[in-house]
TORKOL-4160 file (C-alpha; in steps of 0.2 Angstrom, whole numbers, padded with zeros to 4 digits, m for minus):
356
<pt num="1" X="m0024" Y="0096" Z="0037"/>
<pt num="2" X="m0009" Y="0088" Z="0045"/>
<pt num="3" X="0009" Y="0095" Z="0045"/>
<pt num="4" X="0021" Y="0090" Z="0031"/>
<pt num="5" X="0030" Y="0074" Z="0033"/>
<pt num="6" X="0046" Y="0074" Z="0043"/>
<pt num="7" X="0061" Y="0077" Z="0032"/>
<pt num="8" X="0052" Y="0088" Z="0019"/>
<pt num="9" X="0064" Y="0102" Z="0013"/>
<pt num="10" X="0063" Y="0117" Z="0002"/>
<pt num="11" X="0063" Y="0113" Z="m0017"/>
<pt num="12" X="0080" Y="0112" Z="m0024"/>
<pt num="13" X="0082" Y="0124" Z="m0038"/>
<pt num="14" X="0092" Y="0120" Z="m0054"/>
<pt num="15" X="0082" Y="0105" Z="m0061"/>
<pt num="16" X="0065" Y="0105" Z="m0052"/>
<pt num="17" X="0056" Y="0088" Z="m0055"/>
<pt num="18" X="0039" Y="0090" Z="m0062"/>
<pt num="19" X="0023" Y="0090" Z="m0052"/>
<pt num="20" X="0011" Y="0076" Z="m0053"/>
<pt num="21" X="m0006" Y="0077" Z="m0060"/>
<pt num="22" X="m0021" Y="0073" Z="m0048"/>
<pt num="23" X="m0026" Y="0059" Z="m0060"/>
<pt num="24" X="m0011" Y="0049" Z="m0054"/>
<pt num="25" X="m0015" Y="0053" Z="m0036"/>
<pt num="26" X="m0033" Y="0046" Z="m0038"/>
<pt num="27" X="m0027" Y="0031" Z="m0047"/>
<pt num="28" X="m0014" Y="0027" Z="m0034"/>
<pt num="29" X="m0028" Y="0026" Z="m0021"/>
<pt num="30" X="m0040" Y="0015" Z="m0031"/>
<pt num="31" X="m0034" Y="m0001" Z="m0023"/>
<pt num="32" X="m0034" Y="0005" Z="m0006"/>
<pt num="33" X="m0052" Y="0013" Z="m0008"/>
<pt num="34" X="m0058" Y="m0004" Z="m0014"/>
<pt num="35" X="m0052" Y="m0012" Z="0002"/>
<pt num="36" X="m0060" Y="0001" Z="0013"/>
<pt num="37" X="m0045" Y="0010" Z="0019"/>
<pt num="38" X="m0047" Y="0028" Z="0025"/>
<pt num="39" X="m0042" Y="0038" Z="0010"/>
<pt num="40" X="m0042" Y="0054" Z="0019"/>
<pt num="41" X="m0029" Y="0047" Z="0032"/>
<pt num="42" X="m0018" Y="0042" Z="0018"/>
<pt num="43" X="m0018" Y="0059" Z="0010"/>
<pt num="44" X="m0015" Y="0067" Z="0026"/>
<pt num="45" X="0000" Y="0056" Z="0029"/>
<pt num="46" X="0007" Y="0063" Z="0013"/>
<pt num="47" X="0002" Y="0081" Z="0017"/>
<pt num="48" X="m0010" Y="0081" Z="0002"/>
<pt num="49" X="m0026" Y="0091" Z="0005"/>
<pt num="50" X="m0040" Y="0079" Z="0002"/>
<pt num="51" X="m0050" Y="0092" Z="m0006"/>
<pt num="52" X="m0038" Y="0092" Z="m0021"/>
<pt num="53" X="m0045" Y="0076" Z="m0027"/>
<pt num="54" X="m0060" Y="0085" Z="m0033"/>
<pt num="55" X="m0050" Y="0099" Z="m0043"/>
<pt num="56" X="m0047" Y="0093" Z="m0061"/>
<pt num="57" X="m0031" Y="0105" Z="m0062"/>
<pt num="58" X="m0024" Y="0100" Z="m0046"/>
<pt num="59" X="m0006" Y="0094" Z="m0044"/>
<pt num="60" X="0005" Y="0088" Z="m0030"/>
<pt num="61" X="0024" Y="0088" Z="m0028"/>
<pt num="62" X="0035" Y="0073" Z="m0032"/>
<pt num="63" X="0039" Y="0071" Z="m0013"/>
<pt num="64" X="0020" Y="0071" Z="m0009"/>
<pt num="65" X="0017" Y="0058" Z="m0022"/>
<pt num="66" X="0031" Y="0047" Z="m0016"/>
<pt num="67" X="0025" Y="0048" Z="0002"/>
<pt num="68" X="0007" Y="0044" Z="m0003"/>
<pt num="69" X="0014" Y="0028" Z="m0013"/>
<pt num="70" X="0023" Y="0023" Z="0003"/>
<pt num="71" X="0008" Y="0026" Z="0014"/>
<pt num="72" X="m0003" Y="0015" Z="0002"/>
<pt num="73" X="0011" Y="0001" Z="0002"/>
<pt num="74" X="0011" Y="0001" Z="0021"/>
<pt num="75" X="m0008" Y="0002" Z="0023"/>
<pt num="76" X="m0011" Y="m0013" Z="0012"/>
<pt num="77" X="0006" Y="m0022" Z="0014"/>
<pt num="78" X="0006" Y="m0023" Z="m0005"/>
<pt num="79" X="0018" Y="m0015" Z="m0017"/>
<pt num="80" X="0005" Y="m0017" Z="m0031"/>
<pt num="81" X="m0006" Y="m0006" Z="m0021"/>
<pt num="82" X="m0021" Y="m0017" Z="m0022"/>
<pt num="83" X="m0022" Y="m0018" Z="m0041"/>
<pt num="84" X="m0013" Y="m0035" Z="m0044"/>
<pt num="85" X="m0021" Y="m0052" Z="m0043"/>
<pt num="86" X="m0012" Y="m0056" Z="m0027"/>
<pt num="87" X="m0003" Y="m0044" Z="m0014"/>
<pt num="88" X="0016" Y="m0042" Z="m0016"/>
<pt num="89" X="0022" Y="m0039" Z="0002"/>
<pt num="90" X="0032" Y="m0023" Z="0006"/>
<pt num="91" X="0050" Y="m0027" Z="0005"/>
<pt num="92" X="0049" Y="m0038" Z="m0011"/>
<pt num="93" X="0056" Y="m0025" Z="m0022"/>
<pt num="94" X="0071" Y="m0022" Z="m0010"/>
<pt num="95" X="0075" Y="m0041" Z="m0010"/>
<pt num="96" X="0074" Y="m0041" Z="m0029"/>
<pt num="97" X="0087" Y="m0027" Z="m0029"/>
<pt num="98" X="0099" Y="m0037" Z="m0017"/>
<pt num="99" X="0097" Y="m0052" Z="m0028"/>
<pt num="100" X="0101" Y="m0043" Z="m0044"/>
<pt num="101" X="0115" Y="m0031" Z="m0038"/>
<pt num="102" X="0126" Y="m0045" Z="m0030"/>
<pt num="103" X="0125" Y="m0058" Z="m0044"/>
<pt num="104" X="0124" Y="m0048" Z="m0061"/>
<pt num="105" X="0139" Y="m0044" Z="m0071"/>
<pt num="106" X="0129" Y="m0034" Z="m0084"/>
<pt num="107" X="0112" Y="m0027" Z="m0087"/>
<pt num="108" X="0106" Y="m0041" Z="m0097"/>
<pt num="109" X="0109" Y="m0053" Z="m0083"/>
<pt num="110" X="0102" Y="m0041" Z="m0070"/>
<pt num="111" X="0085" Y="m0039" Z="m0080"/>
<pt num="112" X="0084" Y="m0058" Z="m0083"/>
<pt num="113" X="0087" Y="m0061" Z="m0064"/>
<pt num="114" X="0074" Y="m0048" Z="m0060"/>
<pt num="115" X="0061" Y="m0056" Z="m0071"/>
<pt num="116" X="0065" Y="m0073" Z="m0063"/>
<pt num="117" X="0064" Y="m0067" Z="m0046"/>
<pt num="118" X="0046" Y="m0059" Z="m0048"/>
<pt num="119" X="0041" Y="m0075" Z="m0057"/>
<pt num="120" X="0042" Y="m0084" Z="m0041"/>
<pt num="121" X="0027" Y="m0074" Z="m0034"/>
<pt num="122" X="0009" Y="m0078" Z="m0039"/>
<pt num="123" X="0002" Y="m0062" Z="m0047"/>
<pt num="124" X="0019" Y="m0053" Z="m0047"/>
<pt num="125" X="0023" Y="m0041" Z="m0061"/>
<pt num="126" X="0029" Y="m0051" Z="m0077"/>
<pt num="127" X="0042" Y="m0044" Z="m0088"/>
<pt num="128" X="0055" Y="m0051" Z="m0100"/>
<pt num="129" X="0069" Y="m0046" Z="m0112"/>
<pt num="130" X="0066" Y="m0050" Z="m0131"/>
<pt num="131" X="0081" Y="m0048" Z="m0142"/>
<pt num="132" X="0074" Y="m0057" Z="m0157"/>
<pt num="133" X="0062" Y="m0049" Z="m0170"/>
<pt num="134" X="0049" Y="m0063" Z="m0174"/>
<pt num="135" X="0044" Y="m0054" Z="m0190"/>
<pt num="136" X="0061" Y="m0057" Z="m0198"/>
<pt num="137" X="0062" Y="m0075" Z="m0192"/>
<pt num="138" X="0067" Y="m0083" Z="m0176"/>
<pt num="139" X="0086" Y="m0080" Z="m0178"/>
<pt num="140" X="0085" Y="m0062" Z="m0184"/>
<pt num="141" X="0092" Y="m0049" Z="m0173"/>
<pt num="142" X="0091" Y="m0030" Z="m0174"/>
<pt num="143" X="0099" Y="m0016" Z="m0164"/>
<pt num="144" X="0084" Y="m0014" Z="m0153"/>
<pt num="145" X="0079" Y="m0024" Z="m0138"/>
<pt num="146" X="0062" Y="m0024" Z="m0129"/>
<pt num="147" X="0058" Y="m0026" Z="m0111"/>
<pt num="148" X="0040" Y="m0033" Z="m0112"/>
<pt num="149" X="0028" Y="m0032" Z="m0098"/>
<pt num="150" X="0012" Y="m0043" Z="m0095"/>
<pt num="151" X="m0002" Y="m0036" Z="m0084"/>
<pt num="152" X="m0014" Y="m0050" Z="m0088"/>
<pt num="153" X="m0025" Y="m0052" Z="m0072"/>
<pt num="154" X="m0022" Y="m0035" Z="m0065"/>
<pt num="155" X="m0037" Y="m0025" Z="m0061"/>
<pt num="156" X="m0030" Y="m0008" Z="m0066"/>
<pt num="157" X="m0043" Y="0002" Z="m0076"/>
<pt num="158" X="m0032" Y="0018" Z="m0075"/>
<pt num="159" X="m0016" Y="0009" Z="m0081"/>
<pt num="160" X="m0008" Y="0015" Z="m0066"/>
<pt num="161" X="0003" Y="0000" Z="m0064"/>
<pt num="162" X="0008" Y="0000" Z="m0082"/>
<pt num="163" X="0014" Y="0017" Z="m0080"/>
<pt num="164" X="0023" Y="0014" Z="m0064"/>
<pt num="165" X="0031" Y="m0002" Z="m0068"/>
<pt num="166" X="0039" Y="0004" Z="m0084"/>
<pt num="167" X="0045" Y="0020" Z="m0076"/>
<pt num="168" X="0053" Y="0010" Z="m0061"/>
<pt num="169" X="0061" Y="m0003" Z="m0073"/>
<pt num="170" X="0068" Y="0011" Z="m0083"/>
<pt num="171" X="0075" Y="0021" Z="m0068"/>
<pt num="172" X="0081" Y="0005" Z="m0059"/>
<pt num="173" X="0090" Y="m0001" Z="m0075"/>
<pt num="174" X="0099" Y="0016" Z="m0077"/>
<pt num="175" X="0104" Y="0016" Z="m0059"/>
<pt num="176" X="0112" Y="m0001" Z="m0060"/>
<pt num="177" X="0123" Y="0004" Z="m0074"/>
<pt num="178" X="0125" Y="0022" Z="m0068"/>
<pt num="179" X="0119" Y="0031" Z="m0083"/>
<pt num="180" X="0103" Y="0036" Z="m0091"/>
<pt num="181" X="0096" Y="0024" Z="m0103"/>
<pt num="182" X="0090" Y="0033" Z="m0119"/>
<pt num="183" X="0074" Y="0024" Z="m0124"/>
<pt num="184" X="0070" Y="0023" Z="m0143"/>
<pt num="185" X="0051" Y="0023" Z="m0139"/>
<pt num="186" X="0039" Y="0016" Z="m0127"/>
<pt num="187" X="0024" Y="0005" Z="m0132"/>
<pt num="188" X="0008" Y="0003" Z="m0123"/>
<pt num="189" X="m0006" Y="m0010" Z="m0125"/>
<pt num="190" X="m0019" Y="0002" Z="m0118"/>
<pt num="191" X="m0026" Y="0017" Z="m0128"/>
<pt num="192" X="m0020" Y="0034" Z="m0126"/>
<pt num="193" X="m0026" Y="0042" Z="m0109"/>
<pt num="194" X="m0032" Y="0060" Z="m0107"/>
<pt num="195" X="m0015" Y="0064" Z="m0099"/>
<pt num="196" X="m0005" Y="0056" Z="m0113"/>
<pt num="197" X="0006" Y="0072" Z="m0115"/>
<pt num="198" X="0014" Y="0068" Z="m0098"/>
<pt num="199" X="0021" Y="0052" Z="m0105"/>
<pt num="200" X="0034" Y="0061" Z="m0115"/>
<pt num="201" X="0040" Y="0069" Z="m0099"/>
<pt num="202" X="0041" Y="0053" Z="m0090"/>
<pt num="203" X="0051" Y="0043" Z="m0103"/>
<pt num="204" X="0059" Y="0056" Z="m0114"/>
<pt num="205" X="0055" Y="0046" Z="m0129"/>
<pt num="206" X="0040" Y="0044" Z="m0141"/>
<pt num="207" X="0026" Y="0034" Z="m0134"/>
<pt num="208" X="0014" Y="0024" Z="m0145"/>
<pt num="209" X="m0003" Y="0017" Z="m0139"/>
<pt num="210" X="m0014" Y="0002" Z="m0143"/>
<pt num="211" X="0002" Y="m0008" Z="m0147"/>
<pt num="212" X="0002" Y="m0027" Z="m0146"/>
<pt num="213" X="0011" Y="m0027" Z="m0129"/>
<pt num="214" X="0018" Y="m0014" Z="m0117"/>
<pt num="215" X="0037" Y="m0013" Z="m0119"/>
<pt num="216" X="0052" Y="m0002" Z="m0116"/>
<pt num="217" X="0062" Y="m0001" Z="m0133"/>
<pt num="218" X="0081" Y="0003" Z="m0132"/>
<pt num="219" X="0098" Y="0000" Z="m0140"/>
<pt num="220" X="0104" Y="m0018" Z="m0138"/>
<pt num="221" X="0121" Y="m0012" Z="m0134"/>
<pt num="222" X="0115" Y="m0006" Z="m0117"/>
<pt num="223" X="0112" Y="m0024" Z="m0111"/>
<pt num="224" X="0131" Y="m0027" Z="m0111"/>
<pt num="225" X="0135" Y="m0013" Z="m0099"/>
<pt num="226" X="0142" Y="m0019" Z="m0083"/>
<pt num="227" X="0132" Y="m0017" Z="m0067"/>
<pt num="228" X="0142" Y="m0004" Z="m0057"/>
<pt num="229" X="0132" Y="m0003" Z="m0041"/>
<pt num="230" X="0137" Y="m0011" Z="m0024"/>
<pt num="231" X="0130" Y="m0014" Z="m0007"/>
<pt num="232" X="0133" Y="0004" Z="m0001"/>
<pt num="233" X="0125" Y="0011" Z="m0016"/>
<pt num="234" X="0110" Y="0000" Z="m0014"/>
<pt num="235" X="0107" Y="0004" Z="0004"/>
<pt num="236" X="0107" Y="0023" Z="m0001"/>
<pt num="237" X="0095" Y="0019" Z="m0016"/>
<pt num="238" X="0083" Y="0009" Z="m0005"/>
<pt num="239" X="0083" Y="0023" Z="0009"/>
<pt num="240" X="0077" Y="0035" Z="m0004"/>
<pt num="241" X="0064" Y="0024" Z="m0012"/>
<pt num="242" X="0052" Y="0027" Z="m0019"/>
<pt num="243" X="0056" Y="0046" Z="m0021"/>
<pt num="244" X="0070" Y="0044" Z="m0034"/>
<pt num="245" X="0062" Y="0031" Z="m0045"/>
<pt num="246" X="0045" Y="0040" Z="m0046"/>
<pt num="247" X="0051" Y="0058" Z="m0048"/>
<pt num="248" X="0046" Y="0065" Z="m0064"/>
<pt num="249" X="0063" Y="0071" Z="m0071"/>
<pt num="250" X="0066" Y="0081" Z="m0087"/>
<pt num="251" X="0074" Y="0068" Z="m0097"/>
<pt num="252" X="0071" Y="0075" Z="m0114"/>
<pt num="253" X="0083" Y="0083" Z="m0126"/>
<pt num="254" X="0070" Y="0093" Z="m0134"/>
<pt num="255" X="0071" Y="0112" Z="m0135"/>
<pt num="256" X="0057" Y="0113" Z="m0122"/>
<pt num="257" X="0067" Y="0102" Z="m0110"/>
<pt num="258" X="0083" Y="0113" Z="m0113"/>
<pt num="259" X="0073" Y="0129" Z="m0109"/>
<pt num="260" X="0066" Y="0122" Z="m0094"/>
<pt num="261" X="0083" Y="0117" Z="m0087"/>
<pt num="262" X="0090" Y="0134" Z="m0090"/>
<pt num="263" X="0076" Y="0143" Z="m0082"/>
<pt num="264" X="0077" Y="0131" Z="m0067"/>
<pt num="265" X="0095" Y="0135" Z="m0065"/>
<pt num="266" X="0092" Y="0153" Z="m0064"/>
<pt num="267" X="0080" Y="0151" Z="m0048"/>
<pt num="268" X="0079" Y="0159" Z="m0036"/>
<pt num="269" X="0086" Y="0173" Z="m0045"/>
<pt num="270" X="0079" Y="0182" Z="m0060"/>
<pt num="271" X="0073" Y="0171" Z="m0074"/>
<pt num="272" X="0082" Y="0175" Z="m0091"/>
<pt num="273" X="0071" Y="0181" Z="m0105"/>
<pt num="274" X="0069" Y="0172" Z="m0122"/>
<pt num="275" X="0083" Y="0182" Z="m0130"/>
<pt num="276" X="0095" Y="0177" Z="m0116"/>
<pt num="277" X="0090" Y="0158" Z="m0116"/>
<pt num="278" X="0092" Y="0158" Z="m0135"/>
<pt num="279" X="0109" Y="0165" Z="m0134"/>
<pt num="280" X="0114" Y="0152" Z="m0121"/>
<pt num="281" X="0108" Y="0139" Z="m0133"/>
<pt num="282" X="0118" Y="0146" Z="m0147"/>
<pt num="283" X="0103" Y="0151" Z="m0157"/>
<pt num="284" X="0092" Y="0165" Z="m0161"/>
<pt num="285" X="0076" Y="0170" Z="m0151"/>
<pt num="286" X="0066" Y="0168" Z="m0167"/>
<pt num="287" X="0073" Y="0150" Z="m0171"/>
<pt num="288" X="0070" Y="0145" Z="m0153"/>
<pt num="289" X="0052" Y="0151" Z="m0154"/>
<pt num="290" X="0049" Y="0141" Z="m0170"/>
<pt num="291" X="0057" Y="0125" Z="m0162"/>
<pt num="292" X="0046" Y="0127" Z="m0147"/>
<pt num="293" X="0030" Y="0129" Z="m0158"/>
<pt num="294" X="0035" Y="0114" Z="m0167"/>
<pt num="295" X="0035" Y="0104" Z="m0151"/>
<pt num="296" X="0018" Y="0111" Z="m0146"/>
<pt num="297" X="0023" Y="0123" Z="m0133"/>
<pt num="298" X="0030" Y="0141" Z="m0130"/>
<pt num="299" X="0043" Y="0150" Z="m0119"/>
<pt num="300" X="0029" Y="0157" Z="m0108"/>
<pt num="301" X="0021" Y="0140" Z="m0106"/>
<pt num="302" X="0037" Y="0132" Z="m0101"/>
<pt num="303" X="0041" Y="0146" Z="m0088"/>
<pt num="304" X="0023" Y="0145" Z="m0081"/>
<pt num="305" X="0024" Y="0126" Z="m0079"/>
<pt num="306" X="0041" Y="0128" Z="m0070"/>
<pt num="307" X="0035" Y="0141" Z="m0059"/>
<pt num="308" X="0019" Y="0131" Z="m0055"/>
<pt num="309" X="0030" Y="0115" Z="m0051"/>
<pt num="310" X="0042" Y="0125" Z="m0040"/>
<pt num="311" X="0027" Y="0134" Z="m0031"/>
<pt num="312" X="0018" Y="0118" Z="m0027"/>
<pt num="313" X="0034" Y="0110" Z="m0020"/>
<pt num="314" X="0038" Y="0125" Z="m0009"/>
<pt num="315" X="0020" Y="0128" Z="m0003"/>
<pt num="316" X="0018" Y="0109" Z="0002"/>
<pt num="317" X="0035" Y="0110" Z="0011"/>
<pt num="318" X="0028" Y="0125" Z="0021"/>
<pt num="319" X="0045" Y="0133" Z="0022"/>
<pt num="320" X="0042" Y="0149" Z="0013"/>
<pt num="321" X="0028" Y="0162" Z="0014"/>
<pt num="322" X="0017" Y="0166" Z="m0001"/>
<pt num="323" X="0024" Y="0183" Z="m0002"/>
<pt num="324" X="0042" Y="0177" Z="m0003"/>
<pt num="325" X="0038" Y="0164" Z="m0015"/>
<pt num="326" X="0029" Y="0176" Z="m0027"/>
<pt num="327" X="0045" Y="0187" Z="m0027"/>
<pt num="328" X="0057" Y="0173" Z="m0030"/>
<pt num="329" X="0046" Y="0167" Z="m0045"/>
<pt num="330" X="0047" Y="0184" Z="m0053"/>
<pt num="331" X="0030" Y="0191" Z="m0049"/>
<pt num="332" X="0028" Y="0210" Z="m0046"/>
<pt num="333" X="0016" Y="0207" Z="m0032"/>
<pt num="334" X="0008" Y="0193" Z="m0022"/>
<pt num="335" X="m0009" Y="0196" Z="m0030"/>
<pt num="336" X="m0002" Y="0192" Z="m0047"/>
<pt num="337" X="0005" Y="0176" Z="m0041"/>
<pt num="338" X="m0012" Y="0172" Z="m0033"/>
<pt num="339" X="m0021" Y="0174" Z="m0050"/>
<pt num="340" X="m0008" Y="0164" Z="m0059"/>
<pt num="341" X="m0008" Y="0150" Z="m0047"/>
<pt num="342" X="m0027" Y="0148" Z="m0047"/>
<pt num="343" X="m0026" Y="0148" Z="m0066"/>
<pt num="344" X="m0013" Y="0134" Z="m0066"/>
<pt num="345" X="m0021" Y="0123" Z="m0052"/>
<pt num="346" X="m0039" Y="0128" Z="m0050"/>
<pt num="347" X="m0035" Y="0133" Z="m0032"/>
<pt num="348" X="m0028" Y="0147" Z="m0021"/>
<pt num="349" X="m0010" Y="0145" Z="m0015"/>
<pt num="350" X="m0016" Y="0144" Z="0003"/>
<pt num="351" X="m0025" Y="0127" Z="m0001"/>
<pt num="352" X="m0008" Y="0119" Z="m0004"/>
<pt num="353" X="0000" Y="0125" Z="0012"/>
<pt num="354" X="0001" Y="0113" Z="0027"/>
<pt num="355" X="m0011" Y="0116" Z="0041"/>
<pt num="356" X="m0005" Y="0122" Z="0058"/>
């Protein structure tokens, strides 16, 4: 396998982004594969071992996933990655950003202009703001607003573009106003996929499926917030794209998200035990255990997922030995780390390391 892409760095402890399931990697390659592109070459450009595609439990780091996305864009010259009715040339998103940042006093105007911009392209992504509630009459208003997406004509059986477009829109809108937008819920037209549990991590909000349309639902007042970004901020944002907008960040305010953040902040030092974490959250260990159980998880599961994600990022970057990594993650010996990593991912740690 090829060496890691230039610029990869060790994982930053504190709030590690979640790793990406191999399902998303396979889905991102579907359009390129249809067009006869060498999939192995794309994976190697992203430092993803091709063999991981056949491992159901495999995952990749956010950096690898972003680099794969960029590789597919470049191979097809299509930001829709071969899944739309017509290609959308690389650079279209950047031009939309320029059009929006310089001419929008508030988020409402920015989203409307973004919608108009993409409407100029045949087969471009379609989205629009809806501030009325038709069920209550044409003039009725609520405190909720929808950003509705239309993927008619897209050949996207994995719903990859529906997931990607909603995530990018949410992150980009928050970037424009320099604050995270708390979603009330996310509605999807498609049925719940096998990986539906990961949706809560992407959006930090309840997700529903088989809805009439795909939409982000949030507080109307957010639309009045001013656009605070400028040319300098946009240049930085575009240099880092698509890493920042595709990263699976912990957005939730659930007990599980709070525990994960606290554990992440302890790395690379010793991870606190449940009693210590509970104390930092001003609650008892028993209450924390009940809250986590109500969310369908546990302290041990959260700790293992965090260690898995940190390990995947570190191994892919190739900047730390397996022995040192096992010690940093709190394992008594490398063999214990090997067993745990195989349980988490279905593969040995060395299969995630870059080749010589």
